N, CA, C and O of each residue as an XYZ file, in Angstrom:
824
protein
N      76.776    119.950     95.262
C      76.248    119.192     94.080
C      76.006    120.065     92.960
O      75.784    121.265     93.116
N      76.046    119.408     91.651
C      75.773    120.223     90.547
C      75.301    119.205     89.456
O      74.827    118.112     89.766
N      75.462    119.634     88.114
C      75.035    118.883     86.972
C      76.240    118.772     86.123
O      77.093    119.660     86.132
N      76.346    117.654     85.349
C      77.270    117.477     84.324
C      77.194    118.368     83.069
O      76.094    118.797     82.721
N      78.210    118.643     82.432
C      78.169    119.461     81.119
C      78.725    118.376     80.155
O      79.844    117.882     80.299
N      77.775    118.008     79.063
C      78.357    117.111     78.018
C      78.874    115.733     78.811
O      79.788    115.066     78.327
N      78.311    115.402     79.898
C      78.665    114.137     80.433
C      79.819    114.373     81.387
O      80.044    113.397     82.103
N      80.544    115.339     81.564
C      81.732    115.519     82.359
C      81.602    116.551     83.516
O      80.589    117.248     83.584
N      82.440    116.645     84.276
C      82.483    117.773     85.261
C      82.244    119.047     84.590
O      82.838    119.252     83.531
N      81.407    119.982     85.089
C      81.189    121.176     84.371
C      82.252    122.135     84.686
O      82.691    122.249     85.831
N      82.719    122.903     83.586
C      83.533    124.059     83.863
C      82.954    125.119     84.716
O      81.858    125.615     84.457
N      83.677    125.475     85.736
C      83.234    126.770     86.532
C      82.022    126.285     87.299
O      81.361    127.146     87.881
N      81.688    125.170     87.367
C      80.516    124.580     88.113
C      79.326    124.767     87.446
O      78.351    124.469     88.136
N      79.054    125.194     86.237
C      77.882    125.403     85.421
C      77.621    124.217     84.529
O      78.287    124.006     83.516
N      76.720    123.517     84.899
C      76.315    122.278     84.093
C      75.291    122.458     83.122
O      74.733    123.550     83.016
N      74.968    121.410     82.346
C      73.777    121.489     81.463
C      72.393    121.385     82.318
O      72.376    120.815     83.409
N      71.323    121.934     81.784
C      70.151    121.899     82.376
C      69.710    120.356     82.519
O      69.164    119.923     83.534
N      69.973    119.670     81.519
C      69.541    118.298     81.401
C      70.752    117.278     81.755
O      70.731    116.093     81.423
N      71.791    117.881     82.459
C      72.922    117.003     82.864
C      72.485    116.160     84.100
O      71.479    116.389     84.771
N      73.343    115.194     84.303
C      73.104    114.336     85.509
C      73.676    114.821     86.814
O      74.669    115.547     86.796
N      73.145    114.485     87.872
C      73.715    115.052     89.188
C      75.092    114.508     89.435
O      75.329    113.320     89.213
N      76.085    115.401     89.925
C      77.404    114.987     90.207
C      77.857    115.931     91.348
O      77.277    116.961     91.692
N      78.971    115.419     91.870
C      79.643    116.121     93.036
C      80.707    117.119     92.483
O      81.650    116.745     91.785
N      80.511    118.274     92.805
C      81.525    119.270     92.350
C      82.811    119.387     93.280
O      82.741    119.052     94.462
N      83.894    119.831     92.760
C      85.140    119.848     93.510
C      85.023    121.041     94.685
O      85.614    120.940     95.760
N      84.273    122.055     94.370
C      84.035    122.999     95.342
C      82.719    123.769     94.891
O      82.121    123.570     93.834
N      82.364    124.710     95.909
C      81.098    125.432     95.543
C      81.433    126.361     94.414
O      80.590    126.561     93.540
N      82.695    126.984     94.373
C      83.025    127.863     93.187
C      84.371    127.401     92.858
O      85.156    127.055     93.741
N      84.673    127.383     91.578
C      86.147    127.150     91.119
C      86.450    127.634     89.767
O      85.530    128.042     89.058
N      87.753    127.622     89.319
C      88.018    128.186     88.105
C      88.353    127.031     87.132
O      87.797    125.939     87.247
N      89.284    127.291     86.155
C      89.583    126.322     85.155
C      90.520    125.301     85.813
O      91.175    125.501     86.836
N      90.487    124.147     85.061
C      91.335    123.008     85.577
C      92.820    123.309     85.278
O      93.111    123.666     84.136
N      93.749    123.197     86.186
C      95.048    123.473     86.142
C      95.989    122.188     86.031
O      97.161    122.248     85.658
N      95.422    121.187     86.348
C      96.279    119.850     86.563
C      95.486    118.716     86.097
O      94.431    118.859     85.478
N      96.013    117.563     86.406
C      95.229    116.474     86.047
C      94.691    115.712     87.181
O      94.718    114.482     87.205
N      94.192    116.455     88.144
C      93.643    115.935     89.329
C      92.051    115.816     89.243
O      91.426    116.496     88.429
N      91.426    114.932     90.106
C      89.984    114.785     90.021
C      89.485    115.153     91.422
O      89.029    114.181     92.023
N      89.458    116.272     92.070
C      89.250    116.661     93.457
C      87.750    116.159     93.820
O      87.436    115.801     94.956
N      86.899    116.178     92.758
C      85.580    115.796     93.076
C      85.269    114.473     93.330
O      84.233    114.114     93.891
N      86.230    113.664     92.889
C      86.198    112.118     93.224
C      86.690    111.838     94.535
O      86.547    110.681     94.930
N      87.321    112.789     95.398
C      87.975    112.528     96.642
C      86.987    112.244     97.704
O      87.316    111.940     98.851
N      85.736    112.353     97.281
C      84.540    112.007     98.324
C      84.481    110.476     98.234
O      83.746    109.874     99.017
N      85.248    109.774     97.277
C      85.173    108.409     97.228
C      86.561    107.807     97.932
O      86.523    106.876     98.737
N      87.684    108.413     97.551
C      89.052    108.117     98.003
C      89.843    109.282     97.770
O      89.667    109.885     96.711
N      90.739    109.721     98.642
C      90.984    109.228     99.976
C      89.856    109.648    100.989
O      89.771    109.037    102.054
N      89.003    110.650    100.697
C      88.074    111.114    101.778
C      86.836    110.215    101.632
O      85.841    110.578    101.004
N      86.943    109.045    102.233
C      85.797    108.116    101.774
C      84.773    107.992    102.913
O      84.183    106.929    103.108
N      84.557    109.144    103.701
C      83.620    109.288    104.800
C      82.199    109.856    104.154
O      81.220    110.085    104.864
N      82.208    110.013    103.021
C      80.962    110.472    102.331
C      80.476    109.652    101.204
O      81.274    109.270    100.349
N      79.122    109.331    101.138
C      78.656    108.532    100.160
C      77.205    109.318     99.705
O      76.477    109.850    100.543
N      76.922    109.305     98.333
C      75.778    109.818     97.859
C      74.537    108.895     98.385
O      74.555    107.673     98.535
N      73.585    109.688     98.598
C      72.208    108.969     98.988
C      71.439    108.923     97.867
O      70.322    109.438     97.813
N      72.099    108.186     96.726
C      71.459    108.021     95.457
C      71.782    106.594     94.994
O      72.531    105.810     95.578
N      71.096    106.369     93.840
C      71.315    104.905     93.309
C      72.751    104.675     92.976
O      73.500    105.588     92.629
N      73.126    103.379     93.097
C      74.508    102.990     92.759
C      74.914    103.393     91.287
O      76.072    103.740     91.059
N      74.010    103.350     90.337
C      74.312    103.818     88.974
C      74.769    105.244     88.977
O      75.666    105.637     88.232
N      74.185    105.952     89.763
C      74.626    107.584     89.937
C      75.961    107.618     90.359
O      76.743    108.417     89.843
N      76.321    106.813     91.271
C      77.675    106.893     91.827
C      78.732    106.548     90.820
O      79.794    107.169     90.781
N      78.440    105.534     89.983
C      79.313    105.151     88.820
C      79.279    106.301     87.781
O      80.274    106.625     87.133
N      78.060    106.901     87.666
C      78.032    107.955     86.589
C      78.886    109.216     87.092
O      79.324    110.002     86.252
N      79.121    109.410     88.441
C      79.917    110.466     88.850
C      81.390    110.199     88.787
O      82.161    111.159     88.776
N      81.842    108.966     88.745
C      83.119    108.556     88.438
C      83.281    108.800     86.915
O      84.262    109.421     86.508
N      82.434    108.370     86.153
C      82.539    108.541     84.632
C      82.756    110.001     84.237
O      83.427    110.303     83.251
N      82.125    110.964     85.092
C      82.132    112.319     84.703
C      83.552    112.971     85.131
O      83.685    114.182     84.956
N      84.514    112.294     85.632
C      85.799    112.996     85.995
C      86.502    113.367     84.689
O      86.493    112.680     83.668
N      87.069    114.462     84.846
C      87.805    114.990     83.658
C      89.126    114.294     83.248
O      89.516    114.352     82.082
N      89.759    113.686     84.134
C      91.131    113.208     83.893
C      91.344    111.721     84.343
O      91.853    111.450     85.430
N      90.949    110.828     83.496
C      91.146    109.431     83.878
C      92.528    109.104     84.083
O      93.301    109.337     83.153
N      92.994    108.573     85.206
C      94.412    108.384     85.602
C      94.545    107.261     86.587
O      93.975    107.283     87.678
N      95.299    106.293     86.185
C      95.590    105.180     87.151
C      97.068    104.920     87.110
O      97.469    103.797     87.416
N      97.884    105.828     86.769
C      99.382    105.619     86.880
C      99.859    106.514     87.976
O      99.202    107.490     88.337
N     101.084    106.156     88.540
C     101.726    106.978     89.491
C     100.687    107.167     90.741
O     100.239    106.207     91.368
N     100.379    108.468     91.008
C      99.522    108.781     92.114
C      98.005    108.870     91.692
O      97.108    109.179     92.476
N      97.821    108.559     90.343
C      96.289    108.575     89.952
C      95.595    107.511     90.647
O      96.020    106.368     90.816
N      94.349    108.048     91.084
C      93.450    107.308     91.878
C      92.249    106.559     91.229
O      91.302    106.192     91.924
N      92.296    106.350     89.966
C      91.202    105.525     89.300
C      91.036    104.201     90.003
O      89.894    103.830     90.278
N      92.097    103.444     90.323
C      91.994    102.061     90.890
C      91.282    102.165     92.303
O      90.273    101.489     92.504
N      91.776    102.978     93.260
C      91.179    103.066     94.506
C      89.822    103.506     94.443
O      88.988    102.937     95.146
N      89.470    104.522     93.632
C      88.294    105.048     93.676
C      87.194    104.056     92.981
O      86.081    103.877     93.476
N      87.604    103.482     91.870
C      86.732    102.371     91.355
C      86.428    101.294     92.213
O      85.294    100.815     92.238
N      87.459    100.824     93.005
C      87.279     99.762     93.925
C      86.257    100.028     95.000
O      85.466     99.181     95.414
N      86.341    101.306     95.429
C      85.282    101.742     96.503
C      83.908    101.747     95.728
O      82.915    101.355     96.341
N      83.805    102.102     94.620
C      82.486    102.144     93.905
C      82.034    100.729     93.455
O      80.875    100.556     93.077
N      82.887     99.767     93.488
C      82.481     98.301     93.098
C      82.653     98.209     91.662
O      82.069     97.270     91.122
N      83.389     99.052     90.871
C      83.512     98.856     89.556
C      84.660     98.060     89.238
O      85.732     98.599     88.966
N      84.513     96.811     89.252
C      85.478     95.690     89.202
C      86.371     95.691     88.001
O      87.559     95.412     88.167
N      85.904     95.985     86.771
C      86.694     95.842     85.634
C      87.735     97.143     85.613
O      88.865     96.978     85.154
N      87.371     98.279     86.060
C      88.223     99.367     86.057
C      89.352     99.203     87.240
O      90.526     99.513     87.035
N      88.936     98.737     88.368
C      89.887     98.313     89.374
C      90.990     97.261     88.832
O      92.213     97.385     88.910
N      90.340     96.317     88.329
C      91.265     95.246     87.795
C      92.412     95.753     86.837
O      93.596     95.430     86.928
N      91.866     96.592     85.915
C      92.909     97.062     84.921
C      94.041     97.958     85.792
O      95.253     97.916     85.579
N      93.462     98.673     86.689
C      94.436     99.632     87.485
C      95.380     98.699     88.137
O      96.581     98.867     87.929
N      94.962     97.692     88.935
C      95.821     97.013     89.699
C      96.651     96.168     88.923
O      97.781     95.977     89.373
N      96.332     95.601     87.822
C      97.244     94.808     86.937
C      98.440     95.799     86.364
O      99.624     95.468     86.299
N      97.966     96.922     86.011
C      98.908     97.827     85.280
C      99.972     98.311     86.460
O     101.137     98.573     86.163
N      99.504     98.402     87.752
C     100.509     98.880     88.938
C     101.525     97.852     89.072
O     102.629     98.212     89.480
N     101.342     96.718     88.813
C     102.225     95.703     88.985
C     102.818     94.841     87.761
O     103.307     93.718     87.891
N     102.711     95.452     86.721
C     103.184     94.881     85.411
C     103.878     96.043     84.465
O     104.892     95.775     83.821
N     103.343     97.190     84.424
C     103.932     98.322     83.792
C     105.090     98.860     84.355
O     105.009     99.978     84.864
N     106.385     98.134     84.355
C     107.470     98.653     85.022
C     108.283     99.556     84.259
O     108.892    100.459     84.834
N     108.353     99.384     82.921
C     109.292    100.091     82.089
C     110.425     99.285     81.999
O     110.331     98.073     82.192
N     111.754     99.956     81.659
C     112.912     99.277     81.311
C     113.839     99.700     82.457
O     114.985     99.935     82.072
N     113.648     99.836     83.622
C     114.557    100.130     84.831
C     115.354     98.900     85.077
O     114.935     97.767     84.839
N     116.486     99.171     85.549
C     117.341     98.214     85.994
C     116.661     97.105     87.022
O     116.770     95.881     86.945
N     115.976     97.826     87.944
C     115.310     97.039     88.985
C     113.771     97.291     88.661
O     113.348     98.437     88.818
N     112.995     96.394     88.264
C     111.628     96.549     87.786
C     110.839     97.223     88.780
O     110.035     98.079     88.411
N     110.982     96.922     90.082
C     110.049     97.459     91.154
C     110.411     98.946     91.518
O     109.852     99.510     92.459
N     111.401     99.585     90.713
C     111.657    101.122     90.749
C     110.474    101.659     89.892
O     110.097    102.797     90.172
N     109.881    101.046     88.959
C     108.813    101.460     88.095
C     109.511    102.513     87.163
O     110.607    102.998     87.445
N     108.837    102.816     86.089
C     109.356    103.863     85.120
C     109.177    105.179     85.460
O     108.361    105.452     86.340
N     109.847    106.101     84.871
C     109.565    107.369     85.300
C     108.329    107.918     84.727
O     108.086    107.852     83.522
N     107.501    108.494     85.643
C     106.235    109.034     85.319
C     105.957    110.406     85.721
O     106.539    111.267     85.060
N     105.140    110.825     86.731
C     104.895    112.063     86.920
C     105.846    112.655     87.967
O     105.919    113.854     88.237
N     106.609    111.613     88.559
C     107.559    112.089     89.616
C     108.965    111.650     89.315
O     109.552    112.135     88.348
N     109.546    110.740     90.104
C     110.961    110.356     89.931
C     111.047    108.900     90.085
O     110.084    108.242     90.481
N     112.222    108.365     89.769
C     112.666    106.886     90.075
C     113.386    106.821     91.337
O     114.353    107.568     91.488
N     113.023    105.986     92.305
C     111.985    104.983     92.148
C     110.637    105.621     92.495
O     110.488    106.393     93.442
N     109.715    105.259     91.698
C     108.337    105.785     91.863
C     107.450    104.907     92.511
O     106.697    104.172     91.872
N     107.493    104.936     93.841
C     106.756    103.956     94.715
C     105.225    104.278     94.657
O     104.437    103.411     95.035
N     104.780    105.452     94.212
C     103.373    105.674     94.119
C     102.597    104.632     93.448
O     101.464    104.289     93.785
N     103.343    104.098     92.377
C     102.669    103.024     91.610
C     102.430    101.862     92.487
O     101.312    101.346     92.486
N     103.392    101.394     93.250
C     103.151    100.164     94.023
C     102.181    100.458     95.175
O     101.375     99.592     95.514
N     102.230    101.692     95.811
C     101.347    102.019     97.014
C      99.896    102.072     96.480
O      98.951    101.556     97.075
N      99.795    102.767     95.259
C      98.323    102.759     94.783
C      97.809    101.337     94.299
O      96.621    101.022     94.379
N      98.694    100.588     93.843
C      98.268     99.219     93.447
C      97.920     98.437     94.731
O      96.879     97.781     94.725
N      98.733     98.450     95.876
C      98.467     97.804     97.048
C      97.098     98.168     97.718
O      96.365     97.348     98.271
N      96.835     99.596     97.585
C      95.521    100.018     98.324
C      94.364     99.595     97.431
O      93.293     99.262     97.939
N      94.550     99.598     96.111
C      93.505     99.113     95.205
C      93.306     97.688     95.483
O      92.146     97.317     95.660
N      94.258     96.831     95.549
C      94.021     95.312     95.858
C      93.219     95.168     97.159
O      92.217     94.458     97.232
N      93.698     95.858     98.147
C      92.899     95.650     99.418
C      91.618     95.968     99.527
O      90.835     95.311    100.213
N      91.243     97.182     98.747
C      89.909     97.614     98.595
C      89.092     96.738     97.695
O      87.876     96.688     97.884
N      89.610     96.090     96.800
C      88.956     95.043     95.937
C      88.526     93.838     96.751
O      87.485     93.214     96.545
N      89.497     93.543     97.777
C      89.155     92.333     98.662
C      88.265     92.758     99.749
O      87.272     92.060     99.951
N      88.460     93.767    100.462
C      87.824     94.178    101.703
C      87.566     95.653    101.922
O      88.466     96.465    101.709
N      86.323     96.042    102.356
C      86.073     97.305    102.724
C      85.447     97.369    104.024
O      84.655     96.457    104.262
N      85.628     98.257    104.932
C      84.987     98.362    106.084
C      84.105     99.579    106.322
O      84.367    100.655    105.784
N      83.146     99.425    107.060
C      82.158    100.530    107.307
C      81.868    100.378    108.916
O      81.037     99.613    109.405
N      82.645    101.181    109.561
C      82.608    101.009    111.147
C      83.045     99.626    111.405
O      84.120     99.190    110.994
N      82.057     98.827    112.206
C      82.370     97.597    112.644
C      82.107     96.481    111.454
O      82.593     95.350    111.484
N      81.290     96.967    110.441
C      81.053     95.950    109.207
C      82.108     95.886    108.353
O      82.695     96.880    107.924
N      82.436     94.501    108.027
C      83.484     94.163    107.141
C      82.832     93.518    105.835
O      81.995     92.619    105.921
N      83.252     94.015    104.680
C      82.639     93.534    103.470
C      83.824     92.994    102.559
O      84.812     93.646    102.224
N      83.534     91.664    102.216
C      84.535     91.000    101.440
C      84.149     91.051    100.053
O      82.958     91.156     99.760
N      85.122     90.981     99.101
C      84.941     90.916     97.643
C      84.063     92.020     96.914
O      83.388     91.766     95.916
N      84.134     93.195     97.476
C      83.351     94.234     96.904
C      83.600     94.486     95.450
O      82.703     94.930     94.734
N      84.875     94.197     94.966
C      85.196     94.547     93.700
C      86.194     93.377     93.220
O      87.038     93.626     92.359
N      86.103     92.329     93.689
C      87.087     91.312     93.272
C      86.622     90.540     92.156
O      85.534     89.965     92.192
N      87.524     90.492     90.994
C      87.259     89.719     89.694
C      86.907     88.293     90.016
O      87.569     87.727     90.886
N      85.826     87.583     89.341
C      85.548     86.263     89.598
C      86.650     85.276     89.143
O      86.678     84.111     89.539
N      87.611     85.835     88.240
C      88.630     84.792     87.576
C      89.931     85.068     88.309
O      90.952     84.620     87.789
N      90.034     85.739     89.436
C      91.141     85.979     90.062
C      91.105     85.133     91.520
O      90.145     85.007     92.280
N      92.463     84.600     91.657
C      92.562     83.821     92.870
C      93.474     84.415     93.767
O      94.442     85.017     93.304
N      93.261     84.310     95.281
C      94.071     84.947     96.183
C      94.235     84.279     97.585
O      93.263     83.706     98.078
N      95.139     84.319     98.085
C      95.243     83.886     99.558
C      95.542     85.405    100.278
O      96.460     86.124     99.884
N      94.748     85.732    101.245
C      94.845     86.932    101.903
C      94.779     86.953    103.390
O      94.152     86.116    104.039
N      95.433     87.919    103.893
C      95.447     88.334    105.382
C      95.439     89.695    105.546
O      96.486     90.318    105.370
N      94.417     90.262    105.858
C      93.979     91.734    105.888
C      93.724     92.220    107.320
O      93.207     91.427    108.108
N      94.024     93.380    107.697
C      93.801     94.010    109.047
C      92.535     94.971    108.787
O      92.471     95.737    107.826
N      91.557     94.836    109.747
C      90.356     95.574    109.683
C      90.358     96.316    111.105
O      91.045     95.965    112.064
N      89.485     97.386    111.077
C      89.434     98.135    112.437
C      89.029     97.253    113.441
O      88.558     96.147    113.176
N      89.210     97.746    114.771
C      88.863     97.067    116.030
C      89.875     95.738    116.297
O      89.479     94.692    116.812
N      91.155     95.969    115.878
C      92.147     94.950    115.883
C      91.666     93.654    115.406
O      91.798     92.635    116.084
N      91.076     93.670    114.186
C      90.610     92.466    113.584
C      91.442     91.929    112.433
O      91.877     92.751    111.627
N      91.683     90.785    112.285
C      92.324     90.176    111.206
C      91.457     89.219    110.437
O      90.854     88.315    111.015
N      91.383     89.418    109.077
C      90.677     88.602    108.284
C      91.546     87.730    107.348
O      92.232     88.352    106.537
N      91.611     86.550    107.342
C      92.309     85.623    106.541
C      91.426     84.656    105.623
O      90.302     84.287    105.964
N      91.967     84.327    104.573
C      91.127     83.353    103.891
C      91.645     83.111    102.416
O      92.640     83.746    102.069
N      91.047     82.241    101.520
C      91.372     82.022    100.231
C      90.119     82.327     99.389
O      89.029     81.954     99.824
N      90.196     82.970     98.233
C      89.163     83.244     97.367
C      89.514     82.739     96.031
O      90.608     82.986     95.524
N      88.541     81.985     95.409
C      88.616     81.320     93.996
C      87.261     81.139     93.389
O      86.349     80.561     93.980
N      87.164     81.624     92.252
C      85.954     81.607     91.415
C      84.880     82.361     92.262
O      83.718     81.955     92.255
N      85.231     83.393     92.953
C      84.260     84.232     93.621
C      83.786     83.632     95.080
O      82.898     84.131     95.770
N      84.555     82.462     95.409
C      84.075     82.050     96.635
C      85.097     82.065     97.674
O      86.253     81.791     97.352
N      84.773     82.391     99.038
C      85.792     82.373    100.011
C      85.898     81.219    100.758
O      84.841     80.819    101.247
N      86.999     80.513    100.997
C      87.252     79.416    101.766
C      88.251     79.609    102.852
O      88.913     80.648    102.843
N      88.441     78.687    103.822
C      89.525     78.814    104.802
C      89.413     80.183    105.569
O      90.394     80.833    105.929
N      88.187     80.521    105.763
C      88.005     81.955    106.322
C      88.301     81.942    107.842
O      87.743     81.125    108.575
N      89.132     82.801    108.279
C      89.616     82.843    109.769
C      89.391     84.178    109.983
O      89.810     84.963    109.132
N      88.684     84.689    111.163
C      88.555     85.924    111.651
C      88.960     86.060    113.031
O      88.434     85.305    113.849
N      89.844     86.936    113.430
C      90.411     87.156    114.737
C      90.182     88.565    115.256
O      90.777     89.517    114.750
N      89.276     88.717    116.318
C      88.694     87.739    117.124
C      87.589     87.093    116.546
O      87.036     87.698    115.628
N      87.125     85.952    116.892
C      86.012     85.243    116.331
C      84.680     85.888    116.394
O      83.772     85.601    115.612
N      84.582     86.761    117.337
C      83.219     87.484    117.489
C      82.956     88.441    116.407
O      81.838     88.912    116.197
N      84.028     88.726    115.709
C      83.953     89.820    114.595
C      83.439     88.973    113.246
O      83.214     89.598    112.210
N      83.274     87.624    113.301
C      82.871     86.996    112.130
C      81.374     87.489    111.752
O      80.967     87.645    110.600
N      80.690     87.688    112.846
C      79.165     88.111    112.572
C      79.069     89.446    111.726
O      78.012     89.734    111.166
N      80.060     90.165    111.651
C      79.959     91.548    110.923
C      80.416     91.405    109.569
O      80.425     92.404    108.850
N      80.848     90.148    109.070
C      81.194     89.895    107.728
C      79.932     89.718    106.702
O      78.884     89.148    107.004
N      80.218     90.302    105.455
C      79.331     89.957    104.415
C      80.168     90.115    103.050
O      81.247     90.705    102.993
N      79.581     89.560    102.055
C      80.330     89.732    100.813
C      79.313     89.645     99.568
O      78.228     89.064     99.552
N      79.904     90.336     98.572
C      78.978     90.306     97.233
C      79.590     89.317     96.220
O      80.732     88.866     96.304
N      78.732     89.044     95.293
C      79.110     88.289     94.120
C      80.081     89.131     93.278
O      79.647     90.168     92.776
N      81.310     88.785     93.091
C      82.133     89.873     92.384
C      81.948     89.870     90.809
O      82.544     90.603     90.019
N      81.013     88.912     90.513
C      80.636     88.976     89.003
C      79.415     89.931     88.719
O      79.000     90.136     87.578
N      78.910     90.460     89.775
C      77.707     91.383     89.522
C      78.271     92.776     89.901
O      78.132     93.253     91.028
N      78.973     93.449     88.795
C      79.497     94.738     88.953
C      78.522     95.808     89.210
O      78.855     96.858     89.759
N      77.135     95.520     88.763
C      76.205     96.503     88.832
C      75.861     96.808     90.311
O      75.362     97.888     90.628
N      76.140     95.826     91.217
C      75.835     96.004     92.654
C      76.902     96.702     93.266
O      78.015     96.189     93.377
N      76.602     97.984     93.721
C      77.452     98.814     94.558
C      76.852     98.901     95.804
O      75.651     99.168     95.846
N      77.570     98.695     96.977
C      77.082     98.768     98.350
C      76.563    100.198     98.763
O      77.288    101.191     98.694
N      75.406    100.228     99.147
C      74.886    101.565     99.605
C      75.337    101.639    101.267
O      74.532    101.480    102.185
N      76.651    101.886    101.427
C      77.036    102.094    102.710
C      77.779    103.382    102.831
O      78.238    103.990    101.864
N      77.876    103.787    104.148
C      78.617    105.069    104.432
C      80.098    104.726    104.817
O      80.262    104.176    105.906
N      81.127    104.978    104.086
C      82.579    104.362    104.639
C      83.032    105.380    105.480
O      82.900    106.572    105.203
N      83.564    104.959    106.499
C      84.062    105.762    107.759
C      85.569    105.679    107.624
O      86.021    104.581    107.297
N      86.410    106.675    107.828
C      87.815    106.691    107.837
C      88.184    105.825    109.206
O      89.360    105.642    109.522
């Protein structure tokens, strides 16, 4: 843990005395060499850690990242979905499935950080969408943790313990809900997707 410097991840781990608490990428580190945000990997992909702080502090940690990035292998979408930042996740998911470029086959995506076909875009978008719809904490299943209130979807998702969750979401309400096996229904909960300020205080487990 450390303090931010001018609202961002501190260089060399040295933050401002009046900075806000944030997660550092390592106990000791040098200057930034790339456009990665390793300090945010405690959200995704290493989502087995959660701050024992207020939800606003978690969002603040995300805002302190040095390199906003939601294209190609960028993880703004997945990390913001885990944090319940609906508007950020929505923009990232939308871009993943619309910003194709001028390739002969759109789903090859445009040349970005890697090569064509650049399937990182689609993979990142798919993970973001699923995390917007459903997140799991051990046996607990949470629906709509970052789902926009103006989006409609029919979904069929796989959860731990050989569980399948199906349903329809429209205007922030889930209908036609089907959980297999049925006894896993009692582990379900969901948030109002319009209340972005609510971020679940749960410990995510891989």
